[in-house]
N, C-alpha and C positions, 0 to 999 in steps of 0.2 A: 044249156050252158055250153060254151065252147071250152075244149079240153085245154088245160094249163100245160104248158111245156117248160121245163127246167132244163137248162144245159149245166153240165158240171164235168169234173174230172174223174176219170177212171183210176180207181186204186187197184181193184181186183175185178177181173174179166167176168162177165155173166149177162145173161139176160134172164128176167123173172118178172112175173105178175103177180099181185096180192094186195092185200089190204095193209094199211099203214097203222102203226102205232107211234104216237109222236111224243116227245118228253121235251120240256124246256130246261130240264136240268142234265148235266152230264151223267155219264154211268159207268161204273165199275163193275165188270164180270167178275171180280174177287170181292167178296162180302157184300155186294149190293144185290146180288141176284140169288134165288135158289136154283142151282145148276141141275137139279133133277127135273125141275118143272119148266124153267125158264120164265119164272114169275121174280118181278121185282119185289126184294123183301127189305129194302133200307128205308128204315123209319125216316118219314118227312120228305121221302122223294115224291115229285109229283104223278108220278106212275105207280107209286107202292100199291101192292096187291094185283098188278095187272100182268098179264103173261104177253111175252113176246113170241112164243113159239110159233112158227110157221107163219110170222108176219113180216113187215118190212119195218126194220128199227129206224126211227129219225129221231136224233139227237144232236146237241151241239158238238160234243166231242166225248171221248172215253177218259177215264180217269184211273189211276191205280197203278199197281206195281206189274211186273213182267209176267208174273203168274196168271194174270186176268186172260192172256192169250191163250194160255193151256186151258183155262176154265171154258172160254168161248169153244175150244176144240171139244172139250168133254161134253158140253151141251149139244154140239154137232153131231156126236157120236151117239147121243141118247135121242136125237131127233127132236129137241127142245131148243134148237137155236133159231134166231131169226133167219128169214131166207135171203134178206138182204140188209145193208146197212149204209144209210145216208147220214153224213154229218156236216155240219158248217166247216169244221176244220178237223181233220183226221188226227189222231194221236197215233204213236208208233205201236203200242200195246194192242188195240183195237184192229189196227191195219195186218199186224202179224197174225192174230187170231183169225181173221177173216182171210188170210191167205192160207194158212194151213187147213182152214175148214172149207176151202173154196167156196166162201159167200161173197156174192157181188157187192163191191162196196165203191161209194164215190165221196166227194167233197168239193169245196171251191165252186159252189153254184151261182149263177147269175142271179137268181131269186134265193132269198133265205128260205130253206126247207124246211125249218121250225116254224117259221111263220107263215108260209104259203100252204103247207101240207097239213090236213087235219086228220086225228086219229078216225080211222074208219074209211077214209078216201081209199079208192082203188087205184092203183099205180101200175104203171108198167115201165120197166128199168131196161134200159140197153146201154151198159157200159161203153161199149166199144164206141158207139155214136154219141156217147157223153150225154144222154138224155133219160129224163124221167117224165113221164107224162101222167098228168092227174085225168084218169079215165071217167071216174064217176066220185063226185062230192058226197061227203057225209053232208046231212042237213043239221046244221047247228043253230 
């Protein structure tokens, strides 16, 4: 398989490499996630019961109140936050949380990250270059 390259917009600077967890639903860090574990606890959410701690979170956008930014920072302090965030279209709450937590973040991609990336794919992110490379695909 040839590596797939997505081009996007840097929101928070950084480079990282890790495994993706992909949601087709928007996500609220306030009330939708157990902030002590990084596990999605919102009933009916497509990744309910899954943990994004130490993974690259891929989702359409964030949602919720401004307190979600502080909740993301709290998760970062507890070391249960995602190591990067990729959105179709970022919302301010998630961006502010990523900024104060120094979590690399991107949006506005040439290829839809929610449709192109699969949970379990290994990704390499370089926000300064505006790139996300899928290094290893999950067998689906």
